[in-house]
C-alpha positions in Angstrom: 8.2 -39.1 -22.3 7.8 -37.1 -25.5 9.8 -33.8 -25.0 7.0 -31.9 -26.5 4.6 -33.0 -23.7 7.0 -32.4 -20.8 6.0 -29.6 -18.5 8.6 -26.9 -18.5 9.8 -25.5 -15.2 7.4 -22.9 -14.1 9.0 -19.4 -13.9 8.5 -17.0 -11.0 6.4 -14.2 -12.5 7.4 -10.7 -11.3 5.9 -7.2 -11.7 8.3 -4.3 -11.1 7.3 -0.8 -10.0 9.9 2.0 -10.1 9.4 5.7 -11.1 12.9 6.2 -12.4 13.0 4.8 -15.9 16.7 3.9 -16.0 16.5 2.0 -12.7 13.3 0.2 -13.8 15.0 -1.0 -17.0 18.1 -2.1 -15.1 16.1 -4.1 -12.6 14.1 -5.8 -15.4 17.2 -6.7 -17.3 18.9 -8.0 -14.2 16.0 -10.4 -13.5 15.2 -11.4 -17.0 18.7 -13.0 -17.5 17.6 -15.6 -14.9 16.1 -18.7 -16.5 13.6 -19.2 -13.7 12.3 -15.6 -13.5 10.0 -13.7 -15.9 9.2 -10.0 -15.7 5.6 -9.8 -16.8 5.0 -6.1 -16.4 6.7 -2.8 -15.5 5.1 0.2 -13.8 6.2 3.8 -13.2 3.7 4.7 -10.6 1.7 3.1 -7.9 -1.7 3.1 -9.5 -0.3 1.5 -12.7 1.5 -1.0 -10.5 -1.7 -2.1 -8.7 -3.5 -2.5 -12.0 -0.6 -4.6 -13.3 -0.5 -6.9 -10.3 -4.3 -7.4 -10.4 -4.2 -8.2 -14.1 -1.1 -10.4 -14.3 -1.4 -12.1 -10.9 2.4 -12.5 -10.4 4.0 -14.4 -7.7 6.2 -11.4 -6.8 5.7 -7.7 -6.8 9.0 -5.8 -6.5 8.5 -2.1 -5.7 10.1 1.1 -4.7 8.5 3.1 -1.8 8.1 6.6 -3.1 6.2 6.8 -6.4 3.5 9.1 -7.9 -0.2 8.5 -7.2 0.3 5.6 -4.8 3.5 4.6 -2.8 4.8 1.1 -2.8 3.5 0.8 0.7 0.1 1.9 -0.3 0.0 -0.7 -3.0 1.2 -3.4 -0.6 -1.5 -2.4 1.9 -4.2 -2.6 -0.7 -3.1 -6.0 -1.8 -3.2 -7.1 1.8 -6.7 -5.7 2.2 -7.8 -7.7 -0.8 -6.0 -10.9 0.5 -4.1 -11.0 -2.7 -1.6 -13.9 -2.9 1.2 -11.9 -4.6 4.2 -11.6 -2.3 5.6 -8.1 -2.0 9.3 -7.1 -1.9 10.2 -3.5 -1.1 13.4 -2.3 -2.9 14.4 1.2 -1.7 17.2 3.6 -0.7 15.5 4.2 2.7 17.5 2.3 5.4 15.0 3.6 8.0 13.4 1.4 10.6 10.1 3.4 10.3 9.7 2.4 6.7 10.6 -1.2 7.4 8.0 -1.4 10.2 5.3 0.1 7.9 6.3 -2.3 5.1 5.9 -5.3 7.4 2.6 -4.0 8.7 1.5 -3.7 5.0 2.3 -7.3 4.5 5.7 -7.1 2.7 7.8 -10.3 2.7 11.0 -8.6 1.8 12.7 -5.3 2.4 15.9 -4.7 0.4 18.2 -1.7 -0.1 19.2 -0.6 -3.6 22.9 -0.7 -2.6 22.8 -4.5 -2.2 24.9 -6.7 -4.4 23.0 -7.1 -7.7 23.5 -10.8 -7.8 21.5 -11.1 -4.5 18.3 -9.7 -6.0 17.3 -12.8 -7.9 18.1 -15.0 -4.9 15.9 -12.8 -2.7 13.0 -13.2 -5.2 13.4 -17.0 -5.0 13.6 -17.0 -1.3 10.5 -14.9 -0.9 8.7 -17.1 -3.4 9.6 -20.1 -1.3 7.9 -18.6 1.7 10.8 -16.9 3.5 11.3 -13.3 4.5 14.3 -11.4 3.2 15.1 -8.4 5.5 18.3 -6.9 6.7 18.7 -8.2 10.2 20.1 -5.0 11.7 17.4 -2.9 10.2 14.8 -5.4 11.4 16.1 -5.1 15.0 15.9 -1.3 14.8 12.3 -1.3 13.5 11.0 -2.3 17.0 13.2 0.0 19.1 11.3 3.2 18.3 7.7 2.4 17.4 5.7 4.8 15.1 3.5 6.9 17.5 1.2 8.2 14.7 -2.2 6.8 13.8 -3.0 6.2 10.2 -5.2 9.3 10.1 -2.6 11.5 11.8 -0.1 10.3 9.2 -2.4 11.1 6.3 -3.1 14.6 7.6 0.5 15.3 8.5 1.7 14.1 5.1 -0.6 16.6 3.3 0.4 19.3 5.7 4.0 18.6 4.9 3.1 19.0 1.2 2.0 22.5 2.0 -1.7 22.1 2.1 -3.7 24.3 4.5 -6.2 22.8 7.0 -9.1 23.7 4.8 -7.6 21.9 1.8 -6.7 18.9 3.9 -10.2 18.8 5.3 -11.7 18.9 1.8 -9.4 16.3 0.4 -10.1 13.8 3.3 -13.8 14.7 3.8 -13.2 15.9 7.3 -14.0 19.1 9.2 -11.3 21.7 9.6 -11.6 21.3 13.4 -10.9 17.5 13.1 -7.9 18.2 10.9 -6.5 20.7 13.4 -7.0 18.1 16.2 -5.1 15.5 14.2 -2.3 17.9 13.5 -2.2 19.0 17.1 -1.9 15.4 18.3 0.8 14.6 15.8 2.8 17.7 16.7 2.6 16.9 20.4 3.6 13.2 19.9 6.6 14.2 17.9 7.7 17.1 20.2 7.6 19.5 17.3 7.1 23.2 17.3 4.7 23.2 14.3 3.2 21.1 11.5 6.2 21.7 9.2 8.7 20.5 11.8 6.4 17.6 12.7 6.3 16.5 9.1 10.0 16.8 8.7 10.6 14.7 11.9 8.2 12.0 10.8 9.6 11.8 7.3 13.2 11.5 8.7 12.0 8.6 10.9 10.3 6.9 8.0 6.8 7.4 9.5 5.4 9.3 6.5 
């Protein structure tokens, strides 16, 4: 066969989302030294990441959780809603069962911690691309011990309350009545055994439920 007509080995195409520029650059460099992986786009916030994934249609989307505009979990959930074929790997500092549970519910195929050995990242990308899940087994076991008691709407409202928004502002932002917002907050406070909305938001965030 003529070498010029031989099909080259197809690379695993990756989009990376990370709001810290230095970490983003390091991750891209780490993956780009692999001969079978190509970083096709980098994003510094969730909305930019979603656009990049929809535009480049990568095999893998590697993302942090907390980012401006949309979190990595929000992007993963949106890709799942669209039945998008890109596989999602969460790379985070949060070793919290609540975050892992939400990541799995959002369709993520991998959940890795940033303190993992650097050489394992490329291998994780390959394993997820091959159809496997890559998740810390101890964290995976913990994820089902204490289930998240909050509904999606309670989580939305509590997250905004934790950011300091008043009930009126939350109602306006979510197109709800103030009474409905107060009901959601009351339910969340009761479920979490908190004294007020601030404490409820703190508890939920510590558990990884926000």
